[in-house]
Structure formats: C-alpha cells, structure tokens
HTML snippet that shows the backbone in 3Dmol.js (N, CA, C, O; Angstrom):
<script src="https://3Dmol.org/build/3Dmol-min.js"></script>
<div id="view" style="width:600px;height:400px;position:relative"></div>
<script>
const pdb = `
ATOM      1  N   MET A   1      87.613  49.232  15.483  1.00  0.00           N
ATOM      2  CA  MET A   1      87.905  49.961  16.703  1.00  0.00           C
ATOM      3  C   MET A   1      88.007  48.980  17.876  1.00  0.00           C
ATOM      4  O   MET A   1      87.112  48.165  18.098  1.00  0.00           O
ATOM      5  N   LYS A   2      89.082  49.072  18.600  1.00  0.00           N
ATOM      6  CA  LYS A   2      89.291  48.213  19.753  1.00  0.00           C
ATOM      7  C   LYS A   2      88.446  48.694  20.926  1.00  0.00           C
ATOM      8  O   LYS A   2      88.439  49.879  21.258  1.00  0.00           O
ATOM      9  N   ARG A   3      87.742  47.769  21.540  1.00  0.00           N
ATOM     10  CA  ARG A   3      86.900  48.103  22.689  1.00  0.00           C
ATOM     11  C   ARG A   3      87.750  48.113  23.956  1.00  0.00           C
ATOM     12  O   ARG A   3      88.694  47.335  24.095  1.00  0.00           O
ATOM     13  N   LYS A   4      87.397  49.010  24.873  1.00  0.00           N
ATOM     14  CA  LYS A   4      88.144  49.133  26.121  1.00  0.00           C
ATOM     15  C   LYS A   4      87.562  48.215  27.190  1.00  0.00           C
ATOM     16  O   LYS A   4      86.346  48.127  27.363  1.00  0.00           O
ATOM     17  N   ASN A   5      88.453  47.537  27.898  1.00  0.00           N
ATOM     18  CA  ASN A   5      88.045  46.772  29.061  1.00  0.00           C
ATOM     19  C   ASN A   5      87.558  47.755  30.123  1.00  0.00           C
ATOM     20  O   ASN A   5      87.922  48.931  30.107  1.00  0.00           O
ATOM     21  N   PHE A   6      86.738  47.264  31.038  1.00  0.00           N
ATOM     22  CA  PHE A   6      86.246  48.135  32.104  1.00  0.00           C
ATOM     23  C   PHE A   6      85.981  47.307  33.352  1.00  0.00           C
ATOM     24  O   PHE A   6      86.112  46.083  33.332  1.00  0.00           O
ATOM     25  N   LYS A   7      85.611  47.969  34.425  1.00  0.00           N
ATOM     26  CA  LYS A   7      85.387  47.310  35.704  1.00  0.00           C
ATOM     27  C   LYS A   7      83.974  47.611  36.197  1.00  0.00           C
ATOM     28  O   LYS A   7      83.427  48.685  35.949  1.00  0.00           O
ATOM     29  N   LEU A   8      83.394  46.631  36.905  1.00  0.00           N
ATOM     30  CA  LEU A   8      82.077  46.786  37.508  1.00  0.00           C
ATOM     31  C   LEU A   8      82.171  46.415  38.985  1.00  0.00           C
ATOM     32  O   LEU A   8      82.822  45.430  39.333  1.00  0.00           O
ATOM     33  N   PRO A   9      81.527  47.196  39.860  1.00  0.00           N
ATOM     34  CA  PRO A   9      81.525  46.844  41.283  1.00  0.00           C
ATOM     35  C   PRO A   9      80.414  45.847  41.593  1.00  0.00           C
ATOM     36  O   PRO A   9      79.343  45.887  40.987  1.00  0.00           O
ATOM     37  N   LEU A  10      80.678  44.953  42.541  1.00  0.00           N
ATOM     38  CA  LEU A  10      79.649  44.030  43.017  1.00  0.00           C
ATOM     39  C   LEU A  10      79.974  43.619  44.444  1.00  0.00           C
ATOM     40  O   LEU A  10      80.937  42.891  44.687  1.00  0.00           O
ATOM     41  N   SER A  11      79.182  44.080  45.364  1.00  0.00           N
ATOM     42  CA  SER A  11      79.268  43.671  46.764  1.00  0.00           C
ATOM     43  C   SER A  11      80.689  43.771  47.325  1.00  0.00           C
ATOM     44  O   SER A  11      81.191  42.832  47.942  1.00  0.00           O
ATOM     45  N   GLY A  12      81.321  44.912  47.103  1.00  0.00           N
ATOM     46  CA  GLY A  12      82.669  45.129  47.626  1.00  0.00           C
ATOM     47  C   GLY A  12      83.782  44.529  46.783  1.00  0.00           C
ATOM     48  O   GLY A  12      84.953  44.636  47.147  1.00  0.00           O
ATOM     49  N   HIS A  13      83.450  43.916  45.695  1.00  0.00           N
ATOM     50  CA  HIS A  13      84.427  43.329  44.779  1.00  0.00           C
ATOM     51  C   HIS A  13      84.434  44.134  43.483  1.00  0.00           C
ATOM     52  O   HIS A  13      83.503  44.887  43.197  1.00  0.00           O
ATOM     53  N   ILE A  14      85.482  43.963  42.722  1.00  0.00           N
ATOM     54  CA  ILE A  14      85.575  44.581  41.396  1.00  0.00           C
ATOM     55  C   ILE A  14      85.667  43.464  40.363  1.00  0.00           C
ATOM     56  O   ILE A  14      86.525  42.585  40.442  1.00  0.00           O
ATOM     57  N   ILE A  15      84.762  43.524  39.398  1.00  0.00           N
ATOM     58  CA  ILE A  15      84.759  42.547  38.306  1.00  0.00           C
ATOM     59  C   ILE A  15      85.405  43.188  37.087  1.00  0.00           C
ATOM     60  O   ILE A  15      84.992  44.263  36.651  1.00  0.00           O
ATOM     61  N   ASP A  16      86.410  42.533  36.543  1.00  0.00           N
ATOM     62  CA  ASP A  16      87.045  42.992  35.308  1.00  0.00           C
ATOM     63  C   ASP A  16      86.224  42.481  34.134  1.00  0.00           C
ATOM     64  O   ASP A  16      85.969  41.282  34.019  1.00  0.00           O
ATOM     65  N   VAL A  17      85.814  43.393  33.267  1.00  0.00           N
ATOM     66  CA  VAL A  17      85.105  43.011  32.041  1.00  0.00           C
ATOM     67  C   VAL A  17      86.099  43.172  30.900  1.00  0.00           C
ATOM     68  O   VAL A  17      86.606  44.263  30.639  1.00  0.00           O
ATOM     69  N   GLN A  18      86.364  42.053  30.226  1.00  0.00           N
ATOM     70  CA  GLN A  18      87.415  42.013  29.212  1.00  0.00           C
ATOM     71  C   GLN A  18      86.831  41.642  27.851  1.00  0.00           C
ATOM     72  O   GLN A  18      86.007  40.735  27.733  1.00  0.00           O
ATOM     73  N   TRP A  19      87.278  42.364  26.836  1.00  0.00           N
ATOM     74  CA  TRP A  19      86.928  42.040  25.454  1.00  0.00           C
ATOM     75  C   TRP A  19      87.982  41.090  24.923  1.00  0.00           C
ATOM     76  O   TRP A  19      89.177  41.369  25.008  1.00  0.00           O
ATOM     77  N   VAL A  20      87.539  39.961  24.371  1.00  0.00           N
ATOM     78  CA  VAL A  20      88.452  38.921  23.915  1.00  0.00           C
ATOM     79  C   VAL A  20      88.161  38.619  22.449  1.00  0.00           C
ATOM     80  O   VAL A  20      87.014  38.384  22.068  1.00  0.00           O
ATOM     81  N   GLU A  21      89.200  38.628  21.642  1.00  0.00           N
ATOM     82  CA  GLU A  21      89.036  38.281  20.228  1.00  0.00           C
ATOM     83  C   GLU A  21      88.798  36.788  20.083  1.00  0.00           C
ATOM     84  O   GLU A  21      89.439  35.977  20.752  1.00  0.00           O
ATOM     85  N   ASP A  22      87.872  36.434  19.204  1.00  0.00           N
ATOM     86  CA  ASP A  22      87.586  35.039  18.852  1.00  0.00           C
ATOM     87  C   ASP A  22      87.205  34.169  20.049  1.00  0.00           C
ATOM     88  O   ASP A  22      87.490  32.971  20.050  1.00  0.00           O
ATOM     89  N   LEU A  23      86.576  34.739  21.050  1.00  0.00           N
ATOM     90  CA  LEU A  23      86.128  33.947  22.199  1.00  0.00           C
ATOM     91  C   LEU A  23      85.145  32.873  21.756  1.00  0.00           C
ATOM     92  O   LEU A  23      85.184  31.746  22.249  1.00  0.00           O
ATOM     93  N   ILE A  24      84.258  33.226  20.819  1.00  0.00           N
ATOM     94  CA  ILE A  24      83.269  32.259  20.339  1.00  0.00           C
ATOM     95  C   ILE A  24      83.970  31.061  19.698  1.00  0.00           C
ATOM     96  O   ILE A  24      83.573  29.919  19.930  1.00  0.00           O
ATOM     97  N   ASP A  25      85.008  31.305  18.895  1.00  0.00           N
ATOM     98  CA  ASP A  25      85.724  30.219  18.233  1.00  0.00           C
ATOM     99  C   ASP A  25      86.469  29.338  19.232  1.00  0.00           C
ATOM    100  O   ASP A  25      86.471  28.114  19.100  1.00  0.00           O
ATOM    101  N   ASP A  26      87.094  29.948  20.221  1.00  0.00           N
ATOM    102  CA  ASP A  26      87.909  29.208  21.183  1.00  0.00           C
ATOM    103  C   ASP A  26      87.086  28.572  22.293  1.00  0.00           C
ATOM    104  O   ASP A  26      87.485  27.556  22.862  1.00  0.00           O
ATOM    105  N   HIS A  27      85.940  29.164  22.602  1.00  0.00           N
ATOM    106  CA  HIS A  27      85.223  28.802  23.821  1.00  0.00           C
ATOM    107  C   HIS A  27      83.796  28.321  23.554  1.00  0.00           C
ATOM    108  O   HIS A  27      83.128  27.831  24.464  1.00  0.00           O
ATOM    109  N   GLU A  28      83.330  28.457  22.316  1.00  0.00           N
ATOM    110  CA  GLU A  28      81.963  28.099  21.920  1.00  0.00           C
ATOM    111  C   GLU A  28      80.911  28.874  22.710  1.00  0.00           C
ATOM    112  O   GLU A  28      79.780  28.412  22.862  1.00  0.00           O
ATOM    113  N   ALA A  29      81.276  30.031  23.204  1.00  0.00           N
ATOM    114  CA  ALA A  29      80.332  30.923  23.893  1.00  0.00           C
ATOM    115  C   ALA A  29      80.771  32.351  23.609  1.00  0.00           C
ATOM    116  O   ALA A  29      81.953  32.616  23.388  1.00  0.00           O
ATOM    117  N   SER A  30      79.824  33.255  23.618  1.00  0.00           N
ATOM    118  CA  SER A  30      80.160  34.647  23.334  1.00  0.00           C
ATOM    119  C   SER A  30      80.471  35.444  24.592  1.00  0.00           C
ATOM    120  O   SER A  30      80.772  36.636  24.523  1.00  0.00           O
ATOM    121  N   GLY A  31      80.395  34.777  25.745  1.00  0.00           N
ATOM    122  CA  GLY A  31      80.760  35.416  26.991  1.00  0.00           C
ATOM    123  C   GLY A  31      80.880  34.387  28.093  1.00  0.00           C
ATOM    124  O   GLY A  31      80.319  33.295  27.998  1.00  0.00           O
ATOM    125  N   ASP A  32      81.612  34.732  29.139  1.00  0.00           N
ATOM    126  CA  ASP A  32      81.672  33.849  30.297  1.00  0.00           C
ATOM    127  C   ASP A  32      82.036  34.629  31.562  1.00  0.00           C
ATOM    128  O   ASP A  32      82.579  35.732  31.497  1.00  0.00           O
ATOM    129  N   TRP A  33      81.724  34.034  32.701  1.00  0.00           N
ATOM    130  CA  TRP A  33      81.996  34.597  34.021  1.00  0.00           C
ATOM    131  C   TRP A  33      82.934  33.651  34.754  1.00  0.00           C
ATOM    132  O   TRP A  33      82.714  32.440  34.770  1.00  0.00           O
ATOM    133  N   SER A  34      83.977  34.200  35.357  1.00  0.00           N
ATOM    134  CA  SER A  34      84.906  33.410  36.163  1.00  0.00           C
ATOM    135  C   SER A  34      84.921  33.962  37.582  1.00  0.00           C
ATOM    136  O   SER A  34      85.437  35.051  37.832  1.00  0.00           O
ATOM    137  N   HIS A  35      84.345  33.190  38.511  1.00  0.00           N
ATOM    138  CA  HIS A  35      84.363  33.583  39.925  1.00  0.00           C
ATOM    139  C   HIS A  35      85.795  33.595  40.455  1.00  0.00           C
ATOM    140  O   HIS A  35      86.159  34.452  41.260  1.00  0.00           O
ATOM    141  N   GLU A  36      86.602  32.644  39.999  1.00  0.00           N
ATOM    142  CA  GLU A  36      87.992  32.547  40.451  1.00  0.00           C
ATOM    143  C   GLU A  36      88.808  33.786  40.087  1.00  0.00           C
ATOM    144  O   GLU A  36      89.647  34.235  40.867  1.00  0.00           O
ATOM    145  N   ASN A  37      88.557  34.331  38.906  1.00  0.00           N
ATOM    146  CA  ASN A  37      89.317  35.493  38.421  1.00  0.00           C
ATOM    147  C   ASN A  37      88.568  36.812  38.572  1.00  0.00           C
ATOM    148  O   ASN A  37      89.103  37.867  38.233  1.00  0.00           O
ATOM    149  N   TRP A  38      87.346  36.766  39.075  1.00  0.00           N
ATOM    150  CA  TRP A  38      86.501  37.963  39.158  1.00  0.00           C
ATOM    151  C   TRP A  38      86.489  38.690  37.815  1.00  0.00           C
ATOM    152  O   TRP A  38      86.771  39.885  37.729  1.00  0.00           O
ATOM    153  N   ALA A  39      86.152  37.929  36.768  1.00  0.00           N
ATOM    154  CA  ALA A  39      86.211  38.487  35.419  1.00  0.00           C
ATOM    155  C   ALA A  39      85.050  37.987  34.563  1.00  0.00           C
ATOM    156  O   ALA A  39      84.609  36.843  34.670  1.00  0.00           O
ATOM    157  N   ILE A  40      84.581  38.881  33.720  1.00  0.00           N
ATOM    158  CA  ILE A  40      83.628  38.544  32.667  1.00  0.00           C
ATOM    159  C   ILE A  40      84.350  38.784  31.354  1.00  0.00           C
ATOM    160  O   ILE A  40      84.929  39.850  31.141  1.00  0.00           O
ATOM    161  N   ARG A  41      84.314  37.788  30.471  1.00  0.00           N
ATOM    162  CA  ARG A  41      84.906  37.946  29.141  1.00  0.00           C
ATOM    163  C   ARG A  41      83.787  38.004  28.118  1.00  0.00           C
ATOM    164  O   ARG A  41      82.825  37.239  28.180  1.00  0.00           O
ATOM    165  N   LEU A  42      83.930  38.931  27.171  1.00  0.00           N
ATOM    166  CA  LEU A  42      82.978  39.095  26.084  1.00  0.00           C
ATOM    167  C   LEU A  42      83.710  39.034  24.758  1.00  0.00           C
ATOM    168  O   LEU A  42      84.812  39.568  24.627  1.00  0.00           O
ATOM    169  N   ASP A  43      83.104  38.386  23.773  1.00  0.00           N
ATOM    170  CA  ASP A  43      83.712  38.334  22.450  1.00  0.00           C
ATOM    171  C   ASP A  43      83.709  39.727  21.837  1.00  0.00           C
ATOM    172  O   ASP A  43      82.678  40.398  21.811  1.00  0.00           O
ATOM    173  N   SER A  44      84.856  40.157  21.350  1.00  0.00           N
ATOM    174  CA  SER A  44      84.990  41.516  20.810  1.00  0.00           C
ATOM    175  C   SER A  44      84.226  41.715  19.511  1.00  0.00           C
ATOM    176  O   SER A  44      84.049  42.852  19.075  1.00  0.00           O
ATOM    177  N   GLY A  45      83.768  40.640  18.885  1.00  0.00           N
ATOM    178  CA  GLY A  45      83.027  40.751  17.636  1.00  0.00           C
ATOM    179  C   GLY A  45      81.528  40.938  17.819  1.00  0.00           C
ATOM    180  O   GLY A  45      80.798  41.043  16.834  1.00  0.00           O
ATOM    181  N   LEU A  46      81.059  40.980  19.051  1.00  0.00           N
ATOM    182  CA  LEU A  46      79.623  41.148  19.297  1.00  0.00           C
ATOM    183  C   LEU A  46      79.155  42.541  18.888  1.00  0.00           C
ATOM    184  O   LEU A  46      79.896  43.516  19.009  1.00  0.00           O
ATOM    185  N   THR A  47      77.927  42.621  18.406  1.00  0.00           N
ATOM    186  CA  THR A  47      77.324  43.928  18.164  1.00  0.00           C
ATOM    187  C   THR A  47      76.989  44.546  19.521  1.00  0.00           C
ATOM    188  O   THR A  47      77.021  43.860  20.543  1.00  0.00           O
ATOM    189  N   LYS A  48      76.669  45.830  19.529  1.00  0.00           N
ATOM    190  CA  LYS A  48      76.328  46.491  20.786  1.00  0.00           C
ATOM    191  C   LYS A  48      75.135  45.820  21.482  1.00  0.00           C
ATOM    192  O   LYS A  48      75.224  45.537  22.677  1.00  0.00           O
ATOM    193  N   PRO A  49      74.019  45.556  20.778  1.00  0.00           N
ATOM    194  CA  PRO A  49      72.894  44.885  21.448  1.00  0.00           C
ATOM    195  C   PRO A  49      73.263  43.486  21.959  1.00  0.00           C
ATOM    196  O   PRO A  49      72.846  43.089  23.047  1.00  0.00           O
ATOM    197  N   GLU A  50      74.045  42.745  21.167  1.00  0.00           N
ATOM    198  CA  GLU A  50      74.480  41.419  21.615  1.00  0.00           C
ATOM    199  C   GLU A  50      75.348  41.526  22.859  1.00  0.00           C
ATOM    200  O   GLU A  50      75.170  40.771  23.815  1.00  0.00           O
ATOM    201  N   ALA A  51      76.284  42.463  22.845  1.00  0.00           N
ATOM    202  CA  ALA A  51      77.190  42.641  23.986  1.00  0.00           C
ATOM    203  C   ALA A  51      76.416  43.020  25.242  1.00  0.00           C
ATOM    204  O   ALA A  51      76.714  42.529  26.331  1.00  0.00           O
ATOM    205  N   GLN A  52      75.423  43.894  25.092  1.00  0.00           N
ATOM    206  CA  GLN A  52      74.614  44.280  26.250  1.00  0.00           C
ATOM    207  C   GLN A  52      73.871  43.077  26.819  1.00  0.00           C
ATOM    208  O   GLN A  52      73.833  42.886  28.034  1.00  0.00           O
ATOM    209  N   ALA A  53      73.282  42.266  25.944  1.00  0.00           N
ATOM    210  CA  ALA A  53      72.536  41.085  26.393  1.00  0.00           C
ATOM    211  C   ALA A  53      73.454  40.078  27.081  1.00  0.00           C
ATOM    212  O   ALA A  53      73.112  39.541  28.135  1.00  0.00           O
ATOM    213  N   ILE A  54      74.608  39.824  26.490  1.00  0.00           N
ATOM    214  CA  ILE A  54      75.551  38.859  27.072  1.00  0.00           C
ATOM    215  C   ILE A  54      76.104  39.390  28.386  1.00  0.00           C
ATOM    216  O   ILE A  54      76.262  38.627  29.338  1.00  0.00           O
ATOM    217  N   LEU A  55      76.400  40.682  28.456  1.00  0.00           N
ATOM    218  CA  LEU A  55      76.908  41.260  29.703  1.00  0.00           C
ATOM    219  C   LEU A  55      75.884  41.106  30.822  1.00  0.00           C
ATOM    220  O   LEU A  55      76.246  40.732  31.937  1.00  0.00           O
ATOM    221  N   ILE A  56      74.618  41.386  30.546  1.00  0.00           N
ATOM    222  CA  ILE A  56      73.589  41.222  31.566  1.00  0.00           C
ATOM    223  C   ILE A  56      73.492  39.756  31.996  1.00  0.00           C
ATOM    224  O   ILE A  56      73.331  39.466  33.181  1.00  0.00           O
ATOM    225  N   HIS A  57      73.589  38.846  31.049  1.00  0.00           N
ATOM    226  CA  HIS A  57      73.560  37.411  31.352  1.00  0.00           C
ATOM    227  C   HIS A  57      74.722  37.029  32.275  1.00  0.00           C
ATOM    228  O   HIS A  57      74.525  36.358  33.288  1.00  0.00           O
ATOM    229  N   GLU A  58      75.921  37.460  31.918  1.00  0.00           N
ATOM    230  CA  GLU A  58      77.100  37.107  32.722  1.00  0.00           C
ATOM    231  C   GLU A  58      77.083  37.800  34.086  1.00  0.00           C
ATOM    232  O   GLU A  58      77.540  37.228  35.077  1.00  0.00           O
ATOM    233  N   CYS A  59      76.558  39.030  34.143  1.00  0.00           N
ATOM    234  CA  CYS A  59      76.401  39.713  35.431  1.00  0.00           C
ATOM    235  C   CYS A  59      75.420  38.955  36.318  1.00  0.00           C
ATOM    236  O   CYS A  59      75.592  38.911  37.537  1.00  0.00           O
ATOM    237  N   SER A  60      74.399  38.361  35.719  1.00  0.00           N
ATOM    238  CA  SER A  60      73.451  37.552  36.489  1.00  0.00           C
ATOM    239  C   SER A  60      74.141  36.345  37.107  1.00  0.00           C
ATOM    240  O   SER A  60      73.861  35.983  38.250  1.00  0.00           O
ATOM    241  N   HIS A  61      75.049  35.718  36.348  1.00  0.00           N
ATOM    242  CA  HIS A  61      75.851  34.621  36.912  1.00  0.00           C
ATOM    243  C   HIS A  61      76.680  35.127  38.094  1.00  0.00           C
ATOM    244  O   HIS A  61      76.756  34.468  39.131  1.00  0.00           O
ATOM    245  N   ALA A  62      77.297  36.294  37.935  1.00  0.00           N
ATOM    246  CA  ALA A  62      78.135  36.849  38.998  1.00  0.00           C
ATOM    247  C   ALA A  62      77.314  37.102  40.255  1.00  0.00           C
ATOM    248  O   ALA A  62      77.739  36.739  41.351  1.00  0.00           O
ATOM    249  N   VAL A  63      76.158  37.714  40.115  1.00  0.00           N
ATOM    250  CA  VAL A  63      75.301  37.992  41.272  1.00  0.00           C
ATOM    251  C   VAL A  63      74.880  36.681  41.942  1.00  0.00           C
ATOM    252  O   VAL A  63      74.896  36.575  43.168  1.00  0.00           O
ATOM    253  N   SER A  64      74.507  35.691  41.141  1.00  0.00           N
ATOM    254  CA  SER A  64      74.116  34.392  41.685  1.00  0.00           C
ATOM    255  C   SER A  64      75.256  33.768  42.496  1.00  0.00           C
ATOM    256  O   SER A  64      75.030  33.248  43.589  1.00  0.00           O
ATOM    257  N   ASP A  65      76.460  33.819  41.970  1.00  0.00           N
ATOM    258  CA  ASP A  65      77.614  33.240  42.669  1.00  0.00           C
ATOM    259  C   ASP A  65      77.958  34.014  43.935  1.00  0.00           C
ATOM    260  O   ASP A  65      78.146  33.422  44.998  1.00  0.00           O
ATOM    261  N   VAL A  66      78.041  35.330  43.823  1.00  0.00           N
ATOM    262  CA  VAL A  66      78.473  36.158  44.950  1.00  0.00           C
ATOM    263  C   VAL A  66      77.492  36.051  46.120  1.00  0.00           C
ATOM    264  O   VAL A  66      77.902  36.026  47.280  1.00  0.00           O
ATOM    265  N   TYR A  67      76.211  35.991  45.813  1.00  0.00           N
ATOM    266  CA  TYR A  67      75.200  35.948  46.867  1.00  0.00           C
ATOM    267  C   TYR A  67      74.725  34.527  47.196  1.00  0.00           C
ATOM    268  O   TYR A  67      73.780  34.345  47.963  1.00  0.00           O
ATOM    269  N   GLY A  68      75.388  33.527  46.612  1.00  0.00           N
ATOM    270  CA  GLY A  68      75.070  32.140  46.940  1.00  0.00           C
ATOM    271  C   GLY A  68      73.675  31.696  46.521  1.00  0.00           C
ATOM    272  O   GLY A  68      73.069  30.852  47.180  1.00  0.00           O
ATOM    273  N   LEU A  69      73.161  32.258  45.429  1.00  0.00           N
ATOM    274  CA  LEU A  69      71.808  31.927  44.992  1.00  0.00           C
ATOM    275  C   LEU A  69      71.714  30.563  44.310  1.00  0.00           C
ATOM    276  O   LEU A  69      70.659  29.928  44.319  1.00  0.00           O
ATOM    277  N   LYS A  70      72.815  30.122  43.722  1.00  0.00           N
ATOM    278  CA  LYS A  70      72.878  28.824  43.048  1.00  0.00           C
ATOM    279  C   LYS A  70      71.804  28.671  41.969  1.00  0.00           C
ATOM    280  O   LYS A  70      71.157  27.630  41.854  1.00  0.00           O
ATOM    281  N   LEU A  71      71.633  29.737  41.182  1.00  0.00           N
ATOM    282  CA  LEU A  71      70.660  29.691  40.093  1.00  0.00           C
ATOM    283  C   LEU A  71      71.152  28.761  38.987  1.00  0.00           C
ATOM    284  O   LEU A  71      72.341  28.724  38.668  1.00  0.00           O
ATOM    285  N   GLU A  72      70.219  28.017  38.415  1.00  0.00           N
ATOM    286  CA  GLU A  72      70.516  27.144  37.286  1.00  0.00           C
ATOM    287  C   GLU A  72      70.601  27.983  36.013  1.00  0.00           C
ATOM    288  O   GLU A  72      70.137  29.124  35.998  1.00  0.00           O
ATOM    289  N   GLU A  73      71.181  27.441  34.957  1.00  0.00           N
ATOM    290  CA  GLU A  73      71.368  28.181  33.709  1.00  0.00           C
ATOM    291  C   GLU A  73      70.042  28.690  33.143  1.00  0.00           C
ATOM    292  O   GLU A  73      69.973  29.819  32.658  1.00  0.00           O
ATOM    293  N   ASN A  74      68.988  27.868  33.200  1.00  0.00           N
ATOM    294  CA  ASN A  74      67.705  28.329  32.663  1.00  0.00           C
ATOM    295  C   ASN A  74      67.146  29.483  33.494  1.00  0.00           C
ATOM    296  O   ASN A  74      66.481  30.361  32.944  1.00  0.00           O
ATOM    297  N   GLN A  75      67.395  29.503  34.796  1.00  0.00           N
ATOM    298  CA  GLN A  75      66.958  30.612  35.643  1.00  0.00           C
ATOM    299  C   GLN A  75      67.752  31.879  35.317  1.00  0.00           C
ATOM    300  O   GLN A  75      67.195  32.976  35.268  1.00  0.00           O
ATOM    301  N   ILE A  76      69.054  31.715  35.097  1.00  0.00           N
ATOM    302  CA  ILE A  76      69.903  32.851  34.705  1.00  0.00           C
ATOM    303  C   ILE A  76      69.410  33.435  33.388  1.00  0.00           C
ATOM    304  O   ILE A  76      69.301  34.653  33.247  1.00  0.00           O
ATOM    305  N   ARG A  77      69.113  32.572  32.431  1.00  0.00           N
ATOM    306  CA  ARG A  77      68.661  33.019  31.112  1.00  0.00           C
ATOM    307  C   ARG A  77      67.383  33.842  31.211  1.00  0.00           C
ATOM    308  O   ARG A  77      67.277  34.910  30.607  1.00  0.00           O
ATOM    309  N   VAL A  78      66.417  33.346  31.972  1.00  0.00           N
ATOM    310  CA  VAL A  78      65.142  34.047  32.123  1.00  0.00           C
ATOM    311  C   VAL A  78      65.338  35.371  32.864  1.00  0.00           C
ATOM    312  O   VAL A  78      64.789  36.396  32.460  1.00  0.00           O
ATOM    313  N   LEU A  79      66.113  35.352  33.934  1.00  0.00           N
ATOM    314  CA  LEU A  79      66.391  36.571  34.691  1.00  0.00           C
ATOM    315  C   LEU A  79      67.072  37.607  33.808  1.00  0.00           C
ATOM    316  O   LEU A  79      66.681  38.774  33.805  1.00  0.00           O
ATOM    317  N   ALA A  80      68.081  37.192  33.064  1.00  0.00           N
ATOM    318  CA  ALA A  80      68.827  38.114  32.210  1.00  0.00           C
ATOM    319  C   ALA A  80      67.941  38.694  31.111  1.00  0.00           C
ATOM    320  O   ALA A  80      68.035  39.883  30.804  1.00  0.00           O
ATOM    321  N   GLU A  81      67.087  37.870  30.520  1.00  0.00           N
ATOM    322  CA  GLU A  81      66.189  38.368  29.476  1.00  0.00           C
ATOM    323  C   GLU A  81      65.224  39.411  30.039  1.00  0.00           C
ATOM    324  O   GLU A  81      64.978  40.436  29.403  1.00  0.00           O
ATOM    325  N   GLY A  82      64.680  39.154  31.223  1.00  0.00           N
ATOM    326  CA  GLY A  82      63.785  40.118  31.854  1.00  0.00           C
ATOM    327  C   GLY A  82      64.493  41.417  32.192  1.00  0.00           C
ATOM    328  O   GLY A  82      63.963  42.501  31.947  1.00  0.00           O
ATOM    329  N   LEU A  83      65.681  41.310  32.750  1.00  0.00           N
ATOM    330  CA  LEU A  83      66.460  42.512  33.071  1.00  0.00           C
ATOM    331  C   LEU A  83      66.794  43.303  31.812  1.00  0.00           C
ATOM    332  O   LEU A  83      66.722  44.531  31.806  1.00  0.00           O
ATOM    333  N   GLN A  84      67.158  42.601  30.753  1.00  0.00           N
ATOM    334  CA  GLN A  84      67.502  43.283  29.510  1.00  0.00           C
ATOM    335  C   GLN A  84      66.319  44.078  28.974  1.00  0.00           C
ATOM    336  O   GLN A  84      66.483  45.217  28.537  1.00  0.00           O
ATOM    337  N   GLN A  85      65.136  43.489  29.005  1.00  0.00           N
ATOM    338  CA  GLN A  85      63.944  44.189  28.525  1.00  0.00           C
ATOM    339  C   GLN A  85      63.657  45.426  29.362  1.00  0.00           C
ATOM    340  O   GLN A  85      63.366  46.493  28.821  1.00  0.00           O
ATOM    341  N   MET A  86      63.738  45.286  30.682  1.00  0.00           N
ATOM    342  CA  MET A  86      63.454  46.412  31.568  1.00  0.00           C
ATOM    343  C   MET A  86      64.510  47.501  31.443  1.00  0.00           C
ATOM    344  O   MET A  86      64.179  48.686  31.396  1.00  0.00           O
ATOM    345  N   LEU A  87      65.780  47.105  31.390  1.00  0.00           N
ATOM    346  CA  LEU A  87      66.848  48.092  31.286  1.00  0.00           C
ATOM    347  C   LEU A  87      66.817  48.814  29.948  1.00  0.00           C
ATOM    348  O   LEU A  87      67.112  50.008  29.887  1.00  0.00           O
ATOM    349  N   ALA A  88      66.467  48.116  28.879  1.00  0.00           N
ATOM    350  CA  ALA A  88      66.377  48.767  27.567  1.00  0.00           C
ATOM    351  C   ALA A  88      65.343  49.884  27.612  1.00  0.00           C
ATOM    352  O   ALA A  88      65.583  50.976  27.095  1.00  0.00           O
ATOM    353  N   LYS A  89      64.220  49.622  28.215  1.00  0.00           N
ATOM    354  CA  LYS A  89      63.173  50.642  28.344  1.00  0.00           C
ATOM    355  C   LYS A  89      63.655  51.776  29.257  1.00  0.00           C
ATOM    356  O   LYS A  89      63.449  52.950  28.948  1.00  0.00           O
ATOM    357  N   PHE A  90      64.285  51.433  30.361  1.00  0.00           N
ATOM    358  CA  PHE A  90      64.790  52.423  31.307  1.00  0.00           C
ATOM    359  C   PHE A  90      65.806  53.343  30.638  1.00  0.00           C
ATOM    360  O   PHE A  90      65.741  54.563  30.792  1.00  0.00           O
ATOM    361  N   LEU A  91      66.733  52.765  29.903  1.00  0.00           N
ATOM    362  CA  LEU A  91      67.786  53.568  29.264  1.00  0.00           C
ATOM    363  C   LEU A  91      67.218  54.504  28.203  1.00  0.00           C
ATOM    364  O   LEU A  91      67.756  55.589  27.986  1.00  0.00           O
ATOM    365  N   LYS A  92      66.137  54.096  27.538  1.00  0.00           N
ATOM    366  CA  LYS A  92      65.489  54.967  26.559  1.00  0.00           C
ATOM    367  C   LYS A  92      64.776  56.134  27.245  1.00  0.00           C
ATOM    368  O   LYS A  92      64.702  57.231  26.690  1.00  0.00           O
ATOM    369  N   GLU A  93      64.257  55.900  28.444  1.00  0.00           N
ATOM    370  CA  GLU A  93      63.524  56.933  29.174  1.00  0.00           C
ATOM    371  C   GLU A  93      64.436  57.989  29.783  1.00  0.00           C
ATOM    372  O   GLU A  93      64.036  59.144  29.936  1.00  0.00           O
ATOM    373  N   ILE A  94      65.647  57.603  30.129  1.00  0.00           N
ATOM    374  CA  ILE A  94      66.592  58.528  30.738  1.00  0.00           C
ATOM    375  C   ILE A  94      67.194  59.411  29.650  1.00  0.00           C
ATOM    376  O   ILE A  94      67.736  58.908  28.666  1.00  0.00           O
ATOM    377  N   LYS A  95      67.101  60.688  29.823  1.00  0.00           N
ATOM    378  CA  LYS A  95      67.636  61.620  28.815  1.00  0.00           C
ATOM    379  C   LYS A  95      68.987  62.134  29.256  1.00  0.00           C
ATOM    380  O   LYS A  95      69.606  62.928  28.549  1.00  0.00           O
TER     381      LYS A  95
END
`;
const viewer = $3Dmol.createViewer("view");
viewer.addModel(pdb, "pdb");
viewer.setStyle({}, {cartoon: {color: "spectrum"}});
viewer.zoomTo();
viewer.render();
</script>
C-alpha cells in the first residue's frame, strides 16, 4: 500500500512530509529534514512505529532550525526519544 504524503504546520510555515522509496539505500538514513525545501522525507519501507519515531526526530530538527535553537544531533536524539515516549502514552490515553 502506497503511503500518502501530508503536510504539517510550523510557525506559519507548511512542512511537506514525503514518503520516499529506498531512502535508506540512497541516503544511508531513514529520514531527513530540509530547511531549504521545507520538507521531511521518510523511507516508505519503515514500519509504523519506526516512521513515528523518525518523524518526531525530524520534526525536532525542524523546530530547532525554525526557532534558531541550534541543537546538536545528540540533543535532537534525546529530545525526540523523550517526546516519542510521552506522545505514545498520550495517544493511548486519548480515546
């Protein structure tokens, strides 16, 4: 099943979230953020939990860039992992 691209708002901007085939093979990463293109790319072969984790990670990069936080990769990783844990619990609680 082909996944649909979608858009996310951030501080008056629209980020295009795109599913890309074989991104891992071509790019050696399962996701990436482009400030220049206002786009997040995700490998279309990711499982749902993997895609959610990578999306949160790439959204953290976007927030850091847009708000001038200049977070390092290890800070992004820790922030994204914490957000993923909290959001997973939140989404289970919402009926």
